[in-house]
N, C-alpha and C positions, 0 to 999 in steps of 0.2 A: 319273190322277185319284185312284185309290185311294191311291197313295203320298202324294199331296198331303194328303189328308184324314188319313191315318195320321200323317203328320209333324205336322200341326197338333194332333192329339189328344195326341201323345206329347211335345210341346214341343220336338221336334228342329228341324233346319233346314227351312225351308219351301222346297220345290222351286220353282225359278224357272221361270216360264212366260213365254216371250217374250224381249224384249231385256234385256240386263244393266242394272241400276239404278245410281244414283250411288254407293251404298255398295260394291257389288261392284267397280265401276271403281276407286274410291278404294283399296280393299284390294289389288286386283290391281296397281295402279300403285305402291303402296308395296313390294310384293314385287318388281316389276320394278326399282325403284330399288335394292333390296337385292342383287338378282342382278347388276346391272351396276356396282356399286361397285368391283369389282376389274377393271373394263374388259373383262370377258368375260361372255357370257351363254350358257353351254354347255347341252348337252342335259340334263344332270342337274338343273340349276337350272330349266330350262323344264319338265321332267317333274314336279319337286317342286311348282312353282307350279300346274300343271294339276291335279295330284292334290289339293292343298290347296283350290283353288277349287271343285273338284267336290264334295269332302267338306263344306266349310263352307257352301256355298250350294245343295247338292243339284242340281248342274247336269249336263246331259248333255254328252257330249264336243264336239258342235258348238257349243253355247253357250259352253263353256269356251274354245274356240279363238277365237270371236268376241270374248269378253270380254278375253282376253289380247291380242289384236290392238289393241283399243281402249285398253287400259291401256298398252301399249308406246308407242302414239302420244301419249297424254296425258303419260306420263313423259318422252318425248323433247321434247315441246313445252314442258314446264315443269321447271325444276330446283328448284322450290319444293316443299317437303313440306307446308306448312301447308294448302293447299286440300284435300289428301287426308286429313290428320289431322283437320281441322275436320269433315268429313263423318262420320268415324268417331266423333268425340266427340259429335256431335249425335244419332247413330243407335244407338250401342252403349253398354251399361252397362259398369261397371268390369271385371267378369269377362270380358266379350266383348272388351274392348280388350286385356286381358292375353293372351287367346287370339290376337289379331292379332299381338302381339309374339312369341308362341310360333311362329306361322306364319312370321314373318320370320326367326327363328332357324333354322327348318328350311331355308329358302331359303339363308341364309348358309352353312350347313354342307353343303348339297347336293353341292357339288363336293369335299367332303372337307377343305377348308381354310378357316379363318376368317381373312380378310384384315383387317388393322387398320382399313381404311376401312369395311369391313362392320360391324365392331364399333362404330366411332364412329357410323355411321348408326343402328344399333340403339339406342344410347344416346340419340341425338337424337330419334328417332321416339318412343321410350318416353316421353321427357320431354314431347313435344308431345301425346301421348295421355294424359298425366297418370297414367302407370304408374310406380310407384315403382321405385327401384333394386333393392329387395328382390324385388318381383314380376318384374322383368325377369330377375334372376339365377335365380329359381326356374323361370321359363319356359325359360331356357337349360339348366338342369339336367335338366328333363323331356325336352327334345329330345336332349341328349347321352345320357341313359339309353336312349331309344328307338333311337338310332344304335348304341349298344353292343349292344343286344339283337338288332338286325337283323344286325350283323356276326357275332355269335355264331351266329345261326341259319344264316347263309350258310356259315360255317365247318363247322358240323355237317353240312349237306347235302353239302358238298364232300368230307367224310371218307369 
């Protein structure tokens, strides 16, 4: 309860209480689409999605797992992106939609390889979210920068 109030006052993500809402399902389904574009949905991609959902929506691990299961089912039931992007457009401002694209880049790079189909999906989703090519590219650069920092930190710990 205290974290919920603190989050409201700080302008951060509002912790989710109860069942996942439509925005959370839509964002998670887009991430599942990104993860499965290369015909594999490995543990690194699943872990990235779980981490991103927990951070973005301030969810506990059980709620994240429930949300991801719903998103996987929705993504499997529909090969259409529009229903998911429509919810995001209705509920998120421009900056938040760019953040969704950034989250999608993190999922696409989670397995260490950017598949051409993943790249094409990111281009398509960004367009549907009205995120410019420039903002999509900048989001990608931020993700690549974080990946490089993480690899450098891991190498230092291994030394």
